[in-house]
Steps between C-alpha positions, in 0.01 A plus 500: 500500500182450298178695486242486222641433157851632572778377724831639628823308534860582587812368329858523632839474330655622176405215267138481607455878508650521150234256387228727639657798318480313171142390568401864553632621162145535352387689810795738485444556129130565549574757772769670287766442764824692443810316386627488861191303605514241222644149492840570338589766754361319804663165422831684460451656843430155646817358347720786621344487844573129531871553429549768765448365849531837673245620578326165521168536321226238466280544188127465567206500259144558619261374232125549464348262249156367402365155582575265344854636480581690186681814400557734797269791567750677727869469588724663760873434488680564825849459641527418871818607677511243777828582671469676835212521745254666256392353164480777241284447191555712188401465138725272297785705356464788742821705514634388163542753216191551283412760239365810667214723407209266577408252773704184430316248721163331480269293717317331217123468554234437239223678696410646838399162644833346398686798646319460833585130516859576405531753781358251749743236371800727541401585856426134564860408416632756747251449782568127493863561594613444855726806489450875472468610139507812289338550157654771279352550153629773268487598135134414436260700281257745653160349565634144520200288614708262710658788689149634568393157624805475726408837646147379574624181664767681699382851590831552683692470169690809391466608137725749324538635151829586333594655171707269282816635338575433136840483336521747212703399196666809352811333365422603143513866608855487637725707280776297339375166634455223247219282636466150361166337566423133436245233577739224400577261785861472380552875538349482847748228601788712376395800710380326819839424664612863493152629580470282812858543619412800715213331682616372840180321597529143375125441515434807283774397254357153461141625460596760237714252309247218503192714433676693223611185322161330528308805377754557224430148375132601493578821310401716798827673590696779336857573603642847440877553527744787465866402451803726499849370441380144524345557846134506597408854610125451524258210481126460538262206492144574389215250532250494215144435618283506191520855366649630826870564548603465865854621578607256767861490614827666409753772568682776311827692529397737222153606625177436322329295773261680727192439712143621500176454689292197409157366589399456867504164670351367820641288781369332815661391823361309797649304788369207698586221742388191318202304626454731798355770274295284269168612645543865397473433126126561483178356635547180299868452568449267790321255273761506222757220520854574386560434129651157434876524470688254282775333701710429194714806456655421165845649451635833619 
């Protein structure tokens, strides 16, 4: 879809979507995206998602870029659950463990115009389907311009706010507990097997393991461990995002890990029936062709 000096395109499949994630690194940096909305985290999610075939998820990138093509001005990363009679679209990585306390997801948009085009592109993907569909977005920051644009295009959309929950690291305050903290990737590898042994969800285990190792190599993970009698009694992974410490994932048999209220986030949900509902987008929707979809799906 093209209009003026910007165009919208859609890319399918892990390899091609990963390329769009890397191309959007300057955009994410300029918008101060959190660590969970940056290339290292998102490419890890794509890799883990490609290994686990249940649920079957198709990665999709909606890209708004200037003409002639250059660095993107907006990017939405979605996962389409295509099994069953209804296609459900969520943000890439939805449902996987992230640090709490602040909205983890982003719909990257350089300005209001880019956000509007991104919203139209996301709806264009769904309304071009020949099946009923459902869009469920969660974990976005308050005032997100693309969410506002989606609400304008689909007045029937339902918006909701939720308070995020942060993990509180109080391990150092546990009486008698000797906490060892390290940012060394070798220490992380020594702790990870015991730390992950209690997690039954294979997708969560693989995401935590892969993301922790990658971010440790970048110097962005701290592992805290409490051992007694040669056994792990408590462990915590903390992501380091600039000056911010973001307790992320762990457990404790000795106490010291709690929860607290974090910043609010916003979500949006809307349902449709493919091309049958295309005309309700807005007064220009009937003149907007569906965004071009690449037929090469890459891998995954």
